[in-house]
N, C-alpha and C positions, 0 to 999 in steps of 0.2 A: 594448502590454503593460499588465498590470493587477496590482494588489496589494491586500492587505487588512490590517487590523490594528485594535487597540483604540485608543480616544482618551479621555483624561481631561482635565478642565480646570475652570476657575472662570469665573464671569461676574458682572458687576455693572452696574447701569444706573439710569436715572432716567426716569420716565414720568408722563404727565398724562392723566387721563380727563375728557372733557367731560360736560356734563349730559345729553347724548343718547347717552352710552355709547360714543363713539368714543375711541380710544386712540392716543397718539403718544409716542415715547420714543427714547432713545439707549442703546446698550449696548456695553460693552467686554468682551473675553474673552481668556483665555490658555489654551493647551492643549498637551498633549504627545501625539504620535501614535506608534504602533508599526507603521504601514503601510509595507510594502516589497514590492518585486518583484525578480526576477533572471532573467537569460537566460544560458544557457551551452551550449556545444557543444565537444566535445573533438576539434576539427579545427584544424590549424595556420592555415588560411586563414579561419577563422571568428572570431567576436568573443564576448567575455564582458562583460556589463554589468549594472548593477543601480542601484536607486534606493531610498533610505530617507528617510522623512519624519520630522522631529523636532519641535521646538517651533514654535508659531505664536502670533501676537498679532493681534487684530482689533478693529474698531469698526463698528457697524451702526446704521442707523436702523430703527426698528420701528413699524409702524402696524397697527391692527386694530380689532376690535369686541368689547366686553364683552357677553356674552350674559346672558339673564335669570337663569341659575344662577350667575353670577359668573365663568365661564370666559372667558378671553381667547383669541380666534382672531386670529392676527397673521401678517404677512409681514415679511421683513427684507431689507435691501439694504445692503451695506457692503464694506469693504476688509479684506484679510488679508495678513499678511506671515509667511511660513513658511520654515523652514530645511530644505534638502534636501542629502543626501549622495549624490553621483553618482560611480559608478565605471564606467570604460569602457576596454576593452583589446582591441587586435588581438592574437590569440593568437600570431602570429609576430613581434610587436614589443612585448613586455611592458614594455620599458624606456621606452616613450613613453606608457604608460597615463595616463589622466586619473583623478585621485582628489581630488575637490573637494567643499567644503562651502560652499553659497551660500544667500543669502536671496532669495526670489522673492515678488513681489506678485501678489495675486489679487483678483478681484471675486466676492463671495459673495452669493447670493440664496437665500431659502428660506421655509418656512412652519412654523408651530408652534402649540401650544396650551398655555396655562398654566391649571391647574385648582386652585382654592383648596382647601386642606385644613384651614383654620382662619383665625383673624384675621390671622396673619402668614405662615404656611407655605403653600407651593404646590408642586405637582409639574409638571414640564414634559416635553413630547415634541415633537421637531422634526426636520426634515430640510432640509438645505441642499446646494447645489451651488456649488463654487468653481472658476472658470476662472483658472489662473495664466498669467503671461506666459511665452512660449516662450524657450528659450535654447539656444545651440550648445555642443556638447562636442567639443573637439579631442583626438583620441586617437592620432594618428599624424602623421608629418611628410609623408606623401604628400598630393597635392592633394585626394583624396577621403577623407582621414582626419578627417572631421567629421560629426557627426550632430546632429539637432535634437530636443530634448525639449519636448513640450507637455503639461503636466500638468493633469488635471481631477480634482477630488475630490467624491465624494458622501458625505455624512456624516449618519448617523442618531444622534440623541442622546436620552437621557432624563436627567432631573436633578431636584434639589430646590432650592427658592429660599426666601428670606425677605424679605417686604415690611416695611420699616421704616415705622412710622406707619400701619399698616393699619387699615382701618375695622372696626367690629364685624361679626363673621361671623354672618350669619343665612341658612343655606342654603335655597335655593329649588329645588325639584325639579319641573320641568314634567311629569314622567312620574308623579308621585305614587307612586313606588316600584314601578311595574308596567311591565316591559319584556318579559314573556313573550309567546309567540305567534309568528305568522308575520310576516316582514319581507322587503323587497326593496329594491334600490337600484342605482346606477351609480357607477363610479369611474374615475379616471385615475391613472396611475402612472409611475414612473421605474424602469427595470429595468437592472441590471448583469449581463451574462452573462460568466462567468469559465470558461475552459477550461485546466486544467493539462495540458500536453502532455508526453508522454514518448515519444520516437521513436528508432529506429535507422535511420540513413541509409547507403546505399551509393552511391559515386560511381565509375563506370568501374572496377569490380572492386576498388575500394579501400574499406576500412571494416571493421567498422561504426563509424560516428560517432554518438555519443549526443547528442541535443538534449533539453534540459529547460528549459521556460519556461512562464510563465503569460500567456496571451493573453486579451483581452477588450475589451468596449466596452459603452456604454450605449445605451438607446433608450426611447421612450415606449410606454406600453401603455394600453389602454382595455378596460373590461369591465363586466359586470353580476354581481350576486350576489343570492342568496335563501337564506333559512334559517328555522329554527324553534328557539325557545328555551324552556326551562323555568326557573322561578325559585323558590327557596326562601329567603324573607326577602331577604337581599342577595346570596346566592350564585346565580350564573347558569351554566347549561349549555346548549349548543346545537349544532346541526349546520348546516353551511353549504356550499352549492355555488356556485362562481363559474366564469364563462366569460370568457375574455379573449383579445385578440390582443397581439402584441408586436413591437416594432421593434428589439429588441436583436440586434446582429450584430457580428462582428469579421472582419477580413481581414488576412492577412500577405502582403505582396508584397516579394520580394527581387529587385531589378533591378540590372544587366541580365540576370544569370543567377541561378538558384536556384529553390527550390520556392515555389509559391504555394498557400495553403490558407486556408480560412475556415469559420466556423460561424455559423448564423443560427437564432434561436428565432422561430417563427412564431405561437405561441399555443397554447392548450389549455384544460383544465378542471382543477378541484381540488375535493376534498371534505375538509372539515376539521371537527374537533370544537373548540368554543370553551368555555373555562372562565374565568369572570370574577367580579368583585365590583363591585357598584353602590355608589358613594359616596352620601352624604346629599344631594348636589346633583344626583343623577340620572345622573352620568357613569359609564359602564361601562368598567372596566379589564379586559382579558382577555388570555389566551394562547391560541394555536391550535396544533394538531398534526393533520397529515393527509397525504394523498397528492395529488400533482399529476401530470397527464399532459400532456406538451407535444410539439409537432412541431418537429423540428430538421432543418436541411439542412446537409450537409457537402460541401465541395468540396476536392479535392486534386489539384494538377498538378505533375508532374515530367517535364521533357523536352519535346520538341516534338511528340510523337505524341499527338493527342487521344484515341486509342483506349485509352490507359492512364489517362486522367483518371478521377477518382472524383467522382461527383455523386449523392449519396445522401440520400433523405428517410427519417427515422427517427422513430418514436414512442418516447419515453422516459418512464418513471414514476419519480418521485422522492419523497423524504420532505420534507414542508414543516413548518416550525415558525416561530412568530413571536409578536408581541404588538401590541396596539393599544389605542385608546381611542375610545369613542363618546360624543359630547357632545350632549345633547338641545337642539334648537332650539325645538320645541313639544312638546305631549304625544305626538305621533305621529312627528315628523320628527327626524332626527339627522344630524350630520356625523361622519365617521369618519377617523381617521388610523391607518394600519396598516403595519407592517413585517414582512416575512417573508424567510426564506432557504430555498431548496429545493436539495437534493443529489440529482442525477440519476445519480450513479455514473459508471462507465467505459463507453466505447464503443471497440472495437478494430477496426482494419482494416489490410489490407496491399495494396500496389499490385501490379499484374500485370507489372511490369518484370522483366527478367532479373536485375537488381540490385534486389531487392525492398526497399522501405521498409516498416517496420512502425510503426504509430502507435497510441497510446492517449491518449484525451482524457477527462479527468474534469471533468464539467460541473456548474456550480453557478450559481444566480441569487440575487441580492439585490434586493429590490423594496420601494419605498415607494409607498403608494397613498393618495389622498385621495378620499373618497366621500361621497355623500349618500344616505340611506335613509329608508324610511317603514315604520312598524309598523302592521299591520292589526289 
């Protein structure tokens, strides 16, 4: 299962920069999340369950490198404690439903960039993954009335910060204000594939039963990009093509009986327009809008006859939007952090059984990428 939502919070920390520009520090944070997901099916022998994420508190060690233009590239490793509301009900035994609120511990790791915007002010972009401890939910008095939740969180954040006792700000721009022209590079990423499922099921001439749930999972991606940009003073406009593969896939297995289905994103291509603004230290902040074409594989199995199974490869086109930052390393090289969301829309299919299942999947991906590029 997978869910999404907004996250807001505060952070504070202390850090030290050495004479050769290495950085080390510690940071605490508090946040409130609106992420949630739910699963429901209107059948007496099925289950209804959901998860809501609330407040969280954490502490992390941060280490990295201060670049020539003053930007800090850093990694983090720390611990988080978050509150989760869990509901779980067997539809034929609602009196035994679990409705609990518990705190869970997690290990958080991530990357980010802090870019100075003055003597004290800086803006931040970062991405982290948190693996939480698993826990059991008892929802019925029967021996099999227990299920296990193992939660993982991917979190993209942008923010503003204030450095107390900051040094005099003298911006250094390795690019000398010139980032127009042709560029190319490579990138690695973390992709979350989400499929909102809406289905009608028939079982032995009984039904229809409606299933509504969000399924998903994450995976790594790799790719290359190339583009061309035009610059007017500090305003930037460009076109970019990227090609990548993806390891994002999810699978639903209901044993010993029940339907089994899955979705896999294999990779694709995207063409986007980028509109941005170059800061006085050479960093480019940008937004993107474009189209992406991806290959998906869908599998659906109901019953024991493999002739009725669905195994379909489909090419889907979606609308992609996102934002990112490019921080110069030298006059020609840069490091990029980029977040995008792509909405691929619905795909519908029906099984060939006498008691036909109809299924609609609304697919969407959220992706964070870290890349290195060269301007020619």
